[in-house]
N, C-alpha and C positions, 0 to 999 in steps of 0.2 A: 650942617645945612642939608635939608631934605628936599630932593627934587622929585617932582611928580613922575612916576614911572608910567611908561606907555601901556604896559600890560600888568595891571595889578593882580597879585596872587592872593586869594582868600581861601584858606583851607578850612574844611569842616573838621570836627574832632576825629571822626573815623579816618579821614584822609591823613591827618597828622599822625595818627597811630600807625597807619599802614606805612608811611614813609619812615617813621622811627624804627619800626620793626624791620624794614628793608635794610636799613643801615646797621642795626645792631645784631641781627641774627643771620646765620648762614653766610654764604659767600656770594653776594650779588656781583654782577659785572661792575667794574670800576666806574664805567660811564654812568650806569644807573644809580650807583651810590652817590656820585658827584651831583647828578641832577636832583636826587632826593634832598641832598644837603642844601642845594641852591634854593629849592622850593620851600624848604623849612625856614630858611633865613629870610626869604622874600615874603613870607606869609604876613598879610596885613590884617588878619583877624585879631580878635582880642587876645588870643593865646600866642600869637606870633610876634616876632621881634621887628618885622617890617624894615629890614635893612635896605639900604640903597644898593644899586648895582656895583658901585665902586667899593663899598664895604664888603659885599659878598665876594667880589673878585679878589680882594686882598686876602680874605679869610680862606677861600677855597683855592687860591693860587691858579686862577683861570682868568680869561679875558672877560671884559664887560659885554662884548658881543655874544659870547656863549650864554651869558646870563639872560640877555635880551632874547635870544633864540629859545631858551628853555621856558622863559615866561610866556613868549608868544605861542609856543606849542601847547603849554598848559591852558592858556586862554582859549585856544582854538579847539583842542581835543580832549581836555580833561586830564586827570591824574596819570593815567596809563600812557597817554601820548606825550605828556611832559617828562616822564621819567624814562621810558623805553624808546628805543629806536623804531622807526617805521619799518615794517618788513619790506623786503625787496619786492618791487612791483612785478618783476618778471625774472625768471631764472634763465640764464643763457641756454639756448637749445643746442644739444650735442649734434654734431654733423654725422657722426658714425655711432651706430648702436654696437652692442657686443659682437654680433655676428660679423658685421662689416669690419670691426677692429681685428677680429680673428683672421679674416680674409687678407687684410692689409699686412698683418704680421707674417702670415704664410707666404705672401708675395715677397716680402722683404727677405725671408729665409730661403727663397727659391734661388736657383742659379741666376747670375746677372745676365742682362740681355747680351746678345752677340755683339762682340766688339768692345765690351766693357769689362772691367775687372770686378766692379761691385755696383750695387744700386746707389743712385743718388736720391735724395729726398724728392727732388723735382721729377725724376724719372718714375719713381714710385707713384707720385700723384697722377702723372699723365697716364701710366699704365692702368692704374686703378679705375680711372674714368673710362678708358678704352674698354676695359672688361665689363663696363656697365654696372658696377657696384653702386655708383652714385652719379648724379649729373655733373657735379663739379666738386673739386676738392683742392684746398690750398696746401701748399707744401708745409705751412706751419702746422696745420692739423695733422699731417703725416708725421712731422717731427715730434709733436706732443704725444701722439699715440704710440709711436715707437719708443719714446723715452719711458713711457709707463709700461710697455709690453715686452721689451727685449732687454735682457741684462747685458748682452755682449753681441757685437756684430757677427753675423754668420759667415 
């Protein structure tokens, strides 16, 4: 029984060739290969099998919701959008640049404050701000920076 699909997929011959080449050659990302297989099976052109979402889900061992999303992305943005992930809209901004990280590591390697045996992450964050290297700094940023920059405590 064939149900009407919300986002019909109709591929041209060059598009079919591109998807088949993606699957058969090289080492595509697993997700891109799966999306290419979904689009090939969903193709309602004369050359395509026009499978239902349920049949594709069974053949590709994925959910029908995934097939609906791939169909919708193809309908909205074409072949590249249907197969490949959307690039990240923004990359997270780093709080500290290389010079600031070096200052933080140097501070962590310096003698502990008076009355303390060693630096704590929170003390380092407070002192770093007091020294006006930045306006604010979370102790988690200090922890991650030191985890990358120091192999053993000083």
